[in-house]
C-alpha positions as CSV (number, residue, x, y, z in Angstrom):
1,X,0.0,0.0,0.0
2,X,1.4,3.4,-0.9
3,X,1.8,6.4,1.4
4,X,-1.3,8.2,-0.1
5,X,-3.5,5.2,0.6
6,X,-2.1,4.7,4.1
7,X,-2.6,8.4,4.9
8,X,-6.2,8.3,3.5
9,X,-7.1,5.3,5.7
10,X,-5.4,7.0,8.7
11,X,-8.0,9.8,8.5
12,X,-10.8,7.3,9.5
13,X,-8.8,4.9,11.5
14,X,-10.1,3.3,14.7
15,X,-8.1,4.4,17.8
16,X,-8.0,2.6,21.1
17,X,-6.0,2.7,24.3
18,X,-5.8,-0.1,26.9
19,X,-3.5,1.7,29.3
20,X,-5.3,4.8,30.3
21,X,-4.0,6.8,27.3
22,X,-0.3,6.2,28.0
23,X,-0.3,4.9,24.4
24,X,-2.8,4.8,21.5
25,X,-3.1,2.0,19.0
26,X,-4.4,3.2,15.7
27,X,-5.8,0.6,13.3
28,X,-4.9,1.8,9.8
29,X,-6.6,-1.2,8.2
30,X,-7.3,-4.8,9.3
31,X,-3.7,-5.8,8.7
32,X,-1.7,-2.9,10.2
33,X,-1.7,-1.0,13.5
34,X,0.5,1.8,14.8
35,X,1.2,2.2,18.5
36,X,2.3,5.7,19.5
37,X,3.2,6.9,23.1
38,X,1.1,9.7,24.5
39,X,3.4,11.5,27.1
40,X,0.6,14.0,27.9
41,X,-2.2,11.3,27.7
42,X,-3.7,13.1,24.7
43,X,-4.1,11.9,21.2
44,X,-3.4,15.3,19.9
45,X,-1.7,16.8,16.8
46,X,1.8,15.8,17.9
47,X,0.9,12.1,18.1
48,X,-0.9,12.3,14.7
49,X,2.1,14.0,13.1
50,X,4.4,11.2,14.3
51,X,2.1,8.6,12.7
52,X,1.8,10.7,9.4
53,X,5.6,10.9,9.3
54,X,6.1,7.1,9.6
55,X,3.3,6.3,7.2
56,X,4.8,8.5,4.6
57,X,8.1,6.7,4.8
58,X,6.7,3.2,5.5
59,X,7.0,1.9,1.9
60,X,10.7,2.8,1.8
61,X,11.3,1.3,5.3
62,X,9.5,-1.9,4.3
63,X,11.6,-2.1,1.1
64,X,14.8,-1.7,3.2
65,X,13.7,-4.7,5.4
66,X,12.9,-6.8,2.4
67,X,16.2,-6.1,0.8
68,X,18.1,-7.2,3.9
69,X,16.0,-10.3,4.3
70,X,16.5,-11.3,0.7
71,X,20.2,-10.8,1.0
72,X,20.3,-13.0,4.1
73,X,18.2,-15.6,2.3
74,X,20.7,-15.6,-0.6
75,X,23.5,-16.3,1.8
76,X,21.6,-19.1,3.6
77,X,21.8,-22.8,2.6
78,X,18.0,-22.9,3.1
79,X,16.0,-21.8,0.1
80,X,12.5,-20.6,0.1
81,X,10.5,-20.1,-3.2
82,X,10.0,-16.4,-2.4
83,X,10.1,-14.0,0.5
84,X,6.5,-13.9,1.8
85,X,6.1,-11.8,4.9
86,X,3.6,-9.2,6.1
87,X,4.1,-6.0,8.0
88,X,1.8,-6.2,10.9
89,X,2.6,-3.3,13.1
90,X,4.6,-0.2,13.8
91,X,5.4,0.7,17.4
92,X,7.1,4.0,18.4
93,X,9.6,3.5,21.2
94,X,10.6,7.2,21.0
95,X,9.6,9.8,18.4
96,X,12.8,9.0,16.5
97,X,12.9,5.2,17.0
98,X,10.3,2.8,15.7
99,X,9.9,-1.0,15.5
100,X,8.3,-2.7,12.5
101,X,6.7,-6.1,13.3
102,X,6.6,-8.7,10.6
103,X,5.0,-12.1,10.2
104,X,6.5,-14.7,7.8
105,X,3.9,-17.1,6.3
106,X,6.7,-19.2,4.9
107,X,8.4,-19.7,8.2
108,X,5.4,-19.3,10.5
109,X,7.3,-16.9,12.6
110,X,7.4,-13.3,13.5
111,X,10.2,-10.8,14.1
112,X,10.9,-7.1,14.5
113,X,13.1,-4.6,12.7
114,X,14.1,-1.3,14.3
115,X,14.6,2.1,12.6
116,X,16.0,5.4,13.8
117,X,15.2,8.8,12.3
118,X,17.9,11.2,11.3
119,X,16.7,14.4,9.6
120,X,13.9,13.3,7.3
121,X,15.2,9.7,6.8
122,X,14.3,6.6,8.7
123,X,17.3,4.2,8.8
124,X,17.2,0.5,9.4
125,X,19.2,-0.4,12.6
126,X,21.7,-3.1,11.6
127,X,21.6,-6.3,13.7
């Protein structure tokens, strides 16, 4: 899904909090949620702007993860027919640090990838 479609869905996304508004979980669509901290316990403009920023960059971030995964797969002695994983969630640890959560249908497993923001660019944190 491209950034324009994600941002469009974000406008009407369901928002919940299960921790007295310490964080908000925003359901962009049935396959993707974004968790953002709410330091002032308010889902205000600052929280929404953080989400907009990451949604705008999400396709590039996802491509970075897929490139690294494919490179690892090429080095591995185990071969899969194709890389088949789904991005399930985005969780802000800090305004400039997010974790993308994935699920692999081929391997029946999940894992996380971290990104830091420097200027306008989100950069994959090497493992």
